[in-house]
KELUM-683713 format. One record per residue (C-alpha): residue number from 1; residue in one letter; x, y, z. Coordinates in steps of 0.02 Angstrom, whole numbers, plus 50000, padded with zeros to 5 digits. Example, Ala and Ser with C-alpha at 12.3 -4.5 7.8 and 13.67 -1.06 7.14 Angstrom:
2
+-----+---------+-------+-------+-------+
! num ! residuo !    px !    py !    pz !
+-----+---------+-------+-------+-------+
!   1 !       A ! 50615 ! 49775 ! 50390 !
!   2 !       S ! 50684 ! 49947 ! 50357 !
+-----+---------+-------+-------+-------+
//
This chain:
161
+-----+---------+-------+-------+-------+
! num ! residuo !    px !    py !    pz !
+-----+---------+-------+-------+-------+
!   1 !       M ! 58229 ! 59366 ! 52856 !
!   2 !       L ! 58303 ! 59203 ! 52914 !
!   3 !       T ! 58184 ! 59081 ! 52994 !
!   4 !       L ! 58253 ! 58944 ! 53103 !
!   5 !       V ! 58086 ! 58853 ! 53116 !
!   6 !       S ! 58147 ! 58707 ! 53010 !
!   7 !       I ! 58317 ! 58700 ! 53096 !
!   8 !       A ! 58338 ! 58572 ! 53235 !
!   9 !       I ! 58320 ! 58651 ! 53406 !
!  10 !       H ! 58490 ! 58584 ! 53460 !
!  11 !       F ! 58578 ! 58679 ! 53320 !
!  12 !       V ! 58704 ! 58809 ! 53379 !
!  13 !       V ! 58710 ! 58968 ! 53273 !
!  14 !       A ! 58845 ! 59101 ! 53249 !
!  15 !       D ! 58772 ! 59269 ! 53195 !
!  16 !       M ! 58914 ! 59368 ! 53116 !
!  17 !       G ! 58892 ! 59556 ! 53112 !
!  18 !       C ! 58737 ! 59539 ! 53219 !
!  19 !       G ! 58703 ! 59723 ! 53260 !
!  20 !       E ! 58584 ! 59718 ! 53409 !
!  21 !       A ! 58578 ! 59527 ! 53411 !
!  22 !       V ! 58395 ! 59521 ! 53360 !
!  23 !       L ! 58415 ! 59341 ! 53299 !
!  24 !       A ! 58476 ! 59283 ! 53470 !
!  25 !       A ! 58328 ! 59369 ! 53553 !
!  26 !       S ! 58200 ! 59293 ! 53436 !
!  27 !       V ! 58241 ! 59107 ! 53427 !
!  28 !       P ! 58258 ! 58969 ! 53557 !
!  29 !       H ! 58424 ! 58909 ! 53483 !
!  30 !       K ! 58593 ! 58944 ! 53562 !
!  31 !       V ! 58657 ! 59093 ! 53462 !
!  32 !       Y ! 58832 ! 59169 ! 53474 !
!  33 !       S ! 58815 ! 59350 ! 53418 !
!  34 !       F ! 58970 ! 59442 ! 53355 !
!  35 !       D ! 58995 ! 59621 ! 53300 !
!  36 !       M ! 59128 ! 59758 ! 53302 !
!  37 !       K ! 59036 ! 59845 ! 53444 !
!  38 !       A ! 58929 ! 59774 ! 53585 !
!  39 !       L ! 58761 ! 59862 ! 53572 !
!  40 !       N ! 58691 ! 59756 ! 53714 !
!  41 !       E ! 58737 ! 59611 ! 53828 !
!  42 !       R ! 58699 ! 59478 ! 53696 !
!  43 !       V ! 58839 ! 59540 ! 53582 !
!  44 !       T ! 59021 ! 59483 ! 53592 !
!  45 !       V ! 59147 ! 59603 ! 53515 !
!  46 !       A ! 59250 ! 59510 ! 53385 !
!  47 !       D ! 59324 ! 59520 ! 53211 !
!  48 !       M ! 59219 ! 59408 ! 53099 !
!  49 !       A ! 59382 ! 59341 ! 53026 !
!  50 !       N ! 59443 ! 59286 ! 53197 !
!  51 !       T ! 59308 ! 59237 ! 53322 !
!  52 !       P ! 59337 ! 59155 ! 53491 !
!  53 !       L ! 59234 ! 59002 ! 53439 !
!  54 !       Q ! 59312 ! 58829 ! 53439 !
!  55 !       S ! 59334 ! 58742 ! 53271 !
!  56 !       G ! 59180 ! 58641 ! 53222 !
!  57 !       S ! 59077 ! 58713 ! 53366 !
!  58 !       V ! 58923 ! 58779 ! 53274 !
!  59 !       N ! 58795 ! 58706 ! 53154 !
!  60 !       M ! 58751 ! 58867 ! 53063 !
!  61 !       V ! 58838 ! 59031 ! 53024 !
!  62 !       V ! 58732 ! 59181 ! 52974 !
!  63 !       F ! 58792 ! 59336 ! 52881 !
!  64 !       C ! 58640 ! 59449 ! 52865 !
!  65 !       L ! 58686 ! 59614 ! 52783 !
!  66 !       S ! 58855 ! 59603 ! 52868 !
!  67 !       L ! 58984 ! 59566 ! 52732 !
!  68 !       M ! 59045 ! 59746 ! 52734 !
!  69 !       G ! 59233 ! 59724 ! 52756 !
!  70 !       T ! 59366 ! 59711 ! 52622 !
!  71 !       N ! 59416 ! 59539 ! 52686 !
!  72 !       I ! 59259 ! 59440 ! 52644 !
!  73 !       T ! 59365 ! 59289 ! 52596 !
!  74 !       Q ! 59433 ! 59282 ! 52774 !
!  75 !       F ! 59257 ! 59299 ! 52845 !
!  76 !       I ! 59201 ! 59147 ! 52745 !
!  77 !       Q ! 59357 ! 59049 ! 52794 !
!  78 !       E ! 59318 ! 59084 ! 52977 !
!  79 !       A ! 59140 ! 59024 ! 52950 !
!  80 !       H ! 59211 ! 58864 ! 52876 !
!  81 !       R ! 59327 ! 58841 ! 53025 !
!  82 !       V ! 59191 ! 58859 ! 53158 !
!  83 !       L ! 59060 ! 58755 ! 53067 !
!  84 !       A ! 59037 ! 58572 ! 53110 !
!  85 !       A ! 59039 ! 58443 ! 52971 !
!  86 !       E ! 58895 ! 58476 ! 52850 !
!  87 !       G ! 58860 ! 58641 ! 52938 !
!  88 !       V ! 58755 ! 58774 ! 52852 !
!  89 !       L ! 58815 ! 58946 ! 52795 !
!  90 !       W ! 58672 ! 59069 ! 52765 !
!  91 !       I ! 58706 ! 59235 ! 52679 !
!  92 !       S ! 58585 ! 59377 ! 52643 !
!  93 !       E ! 58643 ! 59535 ! 52556 !
!  94 !       V ! 58577 ! 59678 ! 52453 !
!  95 !       S ! 58558 ! 59611 ! 52275 !
!  96 !       S ! 58650 ! 59757 ! 52193 !
!  97 !       R ! 58809 ! 59711 ! 52288 !
!  98 !       F ! 58828 ! 59556 ! 52178 !
!  99 !       N ! 58850 ! 59663 ! 52021 !
! 100 !       R ! 58727 ! 59547 ! 51932 !
! 101 !       D ! 58853 ! 59406 ! 51950 !
! 102 !       M ! 58795 ! 59292 ! 52089 !
! 103 !       K ! 58890 ! 59145 ! 52013 !
! 104 !       T ! 59061 ! 59225 ! 52038 !
! 105 !       F ! 59021 ! 59255 ! 52221 !
! 106 !       S ! 58952 ! 59079 ! 52243 !
! 107 !       D ! 59104 ! 59003 ! 52157 !
! 108 !       G ! 59217 ! 59099 ! 52277 !
! 109 !       V ! 59125 ! 59030 ! 52429 !
! 110 !       E ! 59128 ! 58855 ! 52354 !
! 111 !       S ! 59316 ! 58868 ! 52327 !
! 112 !       I ! 59337 ! 58876 ! 52517 !
! 113 !       G ! 59247 ! 58712 ! 52547 !
! 114 !       F ! 59060 ! 58741 ! 52529 !
! 115 !       K ! 58924 ! 58686 ! 52408 !
! 116 !       C ! 58783 ! 58806 ! 52364 !
! 117 !       T ! 58617 ! 58722 ! 52407 !
! 118 !       S ! 58500 ! 58868 ! 52369 !
! 119 !       C ! 58502 ! 59041 ! 52294 !
! 120 !       N ! 58349 ! 59151 ! 52312 !
! 121 !       T ! 58341 ! 59311 ! 52211 !
! 122 !       D ! 58150 ! 59324 ! 52211 !
! 123 !       M ! 58149 ! 59473 ! 52330 !
! 124 !       T ! 58161 ! 59643 ! 52248 !
! 125 !       H ! 58312 ! 59708 ! 52344 !
! 126 !       F ! 58390 ! 59559 ! 52432 !
! 127 !       A ! 58470 ! 59393 ! 52387 !
! 128 !       T ! 58494 ! 59245 ! 52503 !
! 129 !       L ! 58614 ! 59103 ! 52477 !
! 130 !       T ! 58631 ! 58943 ! 52577 !
! 131 !       F ! 58787 ! 58835 ! 52574 !
! 132 !       K ! 58835 ! 58671 ! 52656 !
! 133 !       K ! 59010 ! 58636 ! 52720 !
! 134 !       T ! 59085 ! 58500 ! 52611 !
! 135 !       Q ! 59269 ! 58492 ! 52660 !
! 136 !       S ! 59337 ! 58463 ! 52834 !
! 137 !       K ! 59476 ! 58592 ! 52811 !
! 138 !       A ! 59461 ! 58761 ! 52728 !
! 139 !       V ! 59580 ! 58794 ! 52585 !
! 140 !       T ! 59709 ! 58917 ! 52653 !
! 141 !       G ! 59893 ! 58962 ! 52642 !
! 142 !       K ! 59988 ! 58893 ! 52491 !
! 143 !       Q ! 59832 ! 58800 ! 52430 !
! 144 !       R ! 59737 ! 58964 ! 52434 !
! 145 !       K ! 59844 ! 59047 ! 52301 !
! 146 !       S ! 59792 ! 58921 ! 52170 !
! 147 !       K ! 59621 ! 58861 ! 52228 !
! 148 !       V ! 59528 ! 58996 ! 52324 !
! 149 !       V ! 59441 ! 59132 ! 52226 !
! 150 !       D ! 59449 ! 59303 ! 52311 !
! 151 !       I ! 59273 ! 59348 ! 52364 !
! 152 !       S ! 59213 ! 59526 ! 52348 !
! 153 !       L ! 59051 ! 59623 ! 52338 !
! 154 !       A ! 59013 ! 59795 ! 52267 !
! 155 !       P ! 58996 ! 59932 ! 52398 !
! 156 !       C ! 58823 ! 59980 ! 52458 !
! 157 !       L ! 58760 ! 60136 ! 52373 !
! 158 !       Y ! 58632 ! 60240 ! 52464 !
! 159 !       K ! 58508 ! 60355 ! 52377 !
! 160 !       K ! 58476 ! 60524 ! 52453 !
! 161 !       R ! 58292 ! 60546 ! 52487 !
+-----+---------+-------+-------+-------+
//
């Protein structure tokens, strides 16, 4: 799980696909919690591809087991938009969703204007990736057709028990 212990207390965080907003309840940081449904008062209902946040208004964007849509590229572009210069993008997903090809996913995120700073696959079922925002504007529109790699993940498969 994400620990914000080493993150400056003044950092503002956007938790995309937050569920019950556990992150917001467990850290002293200002956390904007977004999900498709408000499960409690800490959650703001929003599409992760189009949040109400101002451009450059947060220092960190978190996607923890939340990249479930078919428009992951747009989710990452929105993260780029709302992040301040040199902001941090933190992603944690089930390892099997990467189809054993973490580099393709990482390259797609980097094509939007990020640089991968860490990739942890040491856990048995989960992978975490950390990126830093490197460009002031996300690659979109006409530029997108030639520069941005479409980002996708394999669907989650559940075993019957």
